[in-house]
C-alpha positions as CSV (number, residue, x, y, z in Angstrom):
1,M,0.0,0.0,0.0
2,Q,2.8,2.4,0.9
3,R,4.6,1.6,-2.4
4,A,1.4,2.3,-4.3
5,N,0.9,5.6,-2.6
6,A,4.5,6.5,-3.2
7,R,4.1,5.8,-6.9
8,K,1.0,7.9,-7.1
9,R,2.8,10.8,-5.4
10,R,5.7,10.5,-7.9
11,S,3.3,10.4,-10.7
12,R,1.5,13.6,-9.5
13,T,4.8,15.3,-9.0
14,S,6.0,14.4,-12.4
15,R,2.7,15.5,-14.0
16,R,2.9,18.8,-12.1
17,H,6.5,19.3,-13.2
18,A,5.5,18.8,-16.8
19,E,2.5,21.2,-16.5
20,I,4.7,23.9,-15.1
21,L,7.2,23.5,-18.0
22,E,4.5,23.6,-20.5
23,A,3.0,26.8,-19.0
24,A,6.5,28.4,-18.9
25,L,7.1,27.5,-22.5
26,A,3.8,29.3,-23.5
27,C,4.6,32.3,-21.3
28,F,8.2,32.7,-22.5
29,T,7.3,32.5,-26.2
30,E,4.2,34.6,-26.0
31,L,5.3,37.3,-23.5
32,G,9.1,37.1,-23.8
33,F,11.4,36.0,-21.0
34,A,11.9,39.4,-19.5
35,A,8.2,40.2,-19.3
36,T,7.2,36.8,-17.9
37,T,6.7,36.6,-14.1
38,M,6.5,33.5,-12.0
39,A,2.9,34.6,-11.3
40,D,2.2,34.3,-15.0
41,V,3.5,30.7,-14.9
42,C,1.4,29.9,-11.8
43,Q,-1.7,31.2,-13.5
44,R,-1.1,29.4,-16.8
45,S,-0.3,26.1,-15.1
46,R,-3.0,26.5,-12.5
47,A,-0.4,25.6,-9.9
48,S,0.1,27.4,-6.5
49,V,3.1,29.6,-5.9
50,G,4.4,27.1,-3.4
51,S,4.1,24.3,-6.0
52,V,6.0,26.2,-8.7
53,Y,8.7,27.2,-6.3
54,H,9.0,23.7,-5.0
55,H,10.0,22.6,-8.5
56,F,11.9,25.6,-9.6
57,K,13.6,28.2,-7.4
58,S,13.6,31.0,-9.9
59,K,12.4,32.1,-13.3
60,E,16.0,31.6,-14.6
61,Q,16.2,28.0,-13.3
62,L,12.8,27.3,-14.9
63,A,14.0,28.7,-18.2
64,G,17.2,26.6,-18.1
65,A,15.3,23.5,-17.2
66,L,12.9,24.0,-20.0
67,F,15.8,24.3,-22.5
68,L,17.3,21.1,-21.2
69,E,14.0,19.2,-21.4
70,G,13.4,20.3,-25.0
71,L,16.9,19.3,-26.0
72,R,16.6,16.0,-24.2
73,D,13.3,15.2,-25.8
74,Y,14.7,15.8,-29.3
75,Q,17.9,13.8,-28.7
76,Q,16.2,10.8,-27.1
77,G,13.7,10.7,-30.0
78,L,16.6,10.5,-32.5
79,L,18.6,8.0,-30.5
80,D,15.5,5.8,-30.4
81,E,15.1,6.0,-34.2
82,L,18.8,5.3,-34.8
83,G,18.6,2.3,-32.5
84,R,16.1,0.7,-34.9
85,V,18.6,0.8,-37.8
86,D,20.6,-2.4,-38.5
87,T,23.9,-0.6,-38.6
88,G,25.7,-3.9,-39.5
89,R,23.9,-4.0,-42.8
90,P,25.7,-2.7,-45.9
91,G,24.1,0.5,-47.1
92,S,22.8,1.5,-43.6
93,G,24.8,4.7,-43.8
94,R,22.2,6.3,-46.0
95,R,19.4,5.4,-43.7
96,L,21.3,6.7,-40.7
97,I,22.0,10.1,-42.2
98,R,18.6,10.5,-43.7
99,T,17.0,9.5,-40.3
100,M,19.0,12.3,-38.6
101,V,17.7,15.0,-40.9
102,D,14.2,13.7,-41.2
103,H,13.8,13.3,-37.4
104,Y,14.9,16.9,-36.9
105,L,12.3,18.2,-39.4
106,R,9.5,16.0,-37.9
107,W,10.4,17.0,-34.3
108,V,10.3,20.7,-35.2
109,E,7.0,20.3,-36.9
110,A,5.5,18.5,-33.9
111,H,7.1,20.9,-31.4
112,R,7.1,24.2,-33.2
113,V,6.9,26.4,-30.1
114,W,9.6,24.4,-28.3
115,A,11.8,24.5,-31.4
116,R,11.5,28.3,-31.5
117,Y,12.4,28.4,-27.8
118,L,15.5,26.3,-28.3
119,I,16.7,28.5,-31.1
120,E,15.7,31.9,-29.6
121,F,16.9,31.3,-26.1
122,G,19.8,29.0,-26.6
123,G,22.3,31.8,-25.9
124,G,20.6,33.1,-22.8
125,P,22.5,33.5,-19.6
126,F,20.1,31.1,-17.8
127,V,21.2,28.4,-20.2
128,A,24.8,29.1,-19.4
129,A,24.1,28.2,-15.8
130,F,23.3,24.7,-16.9
131,D,26.5,24.3,-18.9
132,D,27.7,21.2,-17.0
133,Q,24.4,19.4,-17.6
134,L,24.3,20.5,-21.2
135,E,27.8,19.3,-21.8
136,S,27.1,15.9,-20.2
137,L,23.8,15.6,-22.3
138,N,25.5,16.5,-25.6
139,R,28.6,14.4,-24.9
140,E,26.5,11.3,-24.4
141,F,24.2,12.1,-27.3
142,L,27.1,12.6,-29.8
143,S,28.9,9.6,-28.6
144,R,25.9,7.4,-29.3
145,V,25.4,9.0,-32.7
146,E,29.0,8.4,-33.6
147,Q,28.8,4.8,-32.4
148,A,25.8,4.3,-34.7
149,V,27.5,5.6,-37.8
150,L,30.9,4.1,-37.1
151,P,30.2,0.7,-38.9
152,A,29.2,2.6,-42.1
153,V,32.4,4.7,-41.8
154,K,34.5,1.6,-41.4
155,R,32.8,0.0,-44.5
156,G,33.7,3.1,-46.5
157,E,30.1,4.2,-47.0
158,L,30.5,7.5,-45.1
159,R,33.4,10.0,-44.8
160,R,35.6,9.9,-41.7
161,L,35.6,13.6,-40.7
162,P,36.1,15.7,-37.6
163,R,33.0,15.8,-35.6
164,V,32.4,19.6,-36.1
165,V,32.7,19.1,-39.9
166,S,30.3,16.2,-39.9
167,L,27.7,18.1,-37.8
168,A,28.0,21.1,-40.1
169,L,27.4,19.0,-43.2
170,V,24.5,17.0,-41.8
171,F,22.7,19.6,-39.8
172,G,23.8,22.9,-41.1
173,P,21.4,23.2,-44.1
174,V,18.4,21.8,-42.2
175,R,19.0,24.2,-39.3
176,E,19.1,27.1,-41.6
177,F,15.9,25.9,-43.2
178,V,14.2,25.5,-39.9
179,R,15.1,29.0,-38.8
180,R,13.3,30.4,-41.8
181,W,10.4,28.0,-41.6
182,L,9.7,28.7,-37.9
183,W,9.4,32.4,-38.3
184,N,7.9,32.4,-41.8
185,P,6.2,29.1,-42.8
186,S,4.9,30.6,-46.0
187,E,8.4,31.3,-47.3
188,A,9.5,27.6,-47.2
189,S,7.9,24.3,-47.8
190,L,8.3,21.7,-45.1
191,A,7.3,19.0,-47.6
192,A,10.0,20.0,-50.0
193,A,12.6,20.1,-47.2
194,R,11.7,16.5,-46.2
195,R,11.9,15.5,-49.8
196,F,15.4,16.9,-50.5
197,L,17.4,17.7,-47.4
198,P,17.8,14.1,-46.0
199,D,19.3,12.9,-49.3
200,A,21.4,16.1,-49.6
201,A,22.9,15.4,-46.2
202,W,23.6,11.8,-47.0
203,R,25.4,12.8,-50.3
204,S,27.5,15.3,-48.5
205,M,28.8,12.5,-46.2
206,L,29.5,10.0,-49.0
207,C,33.0,8.8,-49.5
208,P,34.4,10.0,-52.8
209,K,34.3,6.5,-54.3
210,E,30.7,6.2,-53.3
211,N,29.8,9.5,-54.9
212,E,31.3,9.0,-58.3
213,D,28.0,8.2,-59.9
C-alpha cells in the first residue's frame, strides 16, 4: 500500500512538473522572457506559488530546465530511431544520415513552439548556468550517434571527418531551413525540405568513391 501511494505521489509530482514546464514555454514564447513573471506561470499552469517554487527556485532556473528538457526530448527521439537501424547491414549509412535530418524536421513540426524556444533562447544566460548538464547531455548524445555511424564509416560508405565538420554537413542546411520556416512558414515548404534535405545530407557524407555516380 505504501509503495502504491509513493508511486501515485511521484506520478502527480512528475505531472505537475511537466505542466509547469508547458506553461512556462507558452509564457516565455508569448510574452518574452523578461516580461514573464512566476505569477504568469502559476496562473497558466494552475499551480500554486508554493508548488511552482517547490519545483523551480527562480524564473531563470525554470527557463534553463525548459531548455534542457526540450533538447533531451529531441535527442532521445533521434537515438530511439537510430537504434532501430541495423547498422551492420551494408548501405545502412544512407538510412542513418537520412534519419537524422528527417527526425529533426519532424520533431520541429511536432514541437514548433519548443523548437523556437531552443533557437531563440539558446544563448541566454540562464542556459549558461546549466553548462555542466548541457555538456554531459551533448557528450552522451554525440557519442551514441557516432557509435551508430561508425560501422558505415569503417565500411567506407561515409566519410571519416572531424565531428564539427560532420555536424555542419549533416545539420547545417536543415537548421538554416528550420530557422526560416519557424518564423515564416509561407516562405519555405516543409514537404520540400523533407523530400530533398535528407538525401542532400547523405550525399555530403558519402566517401568520394561512393559519390562517383
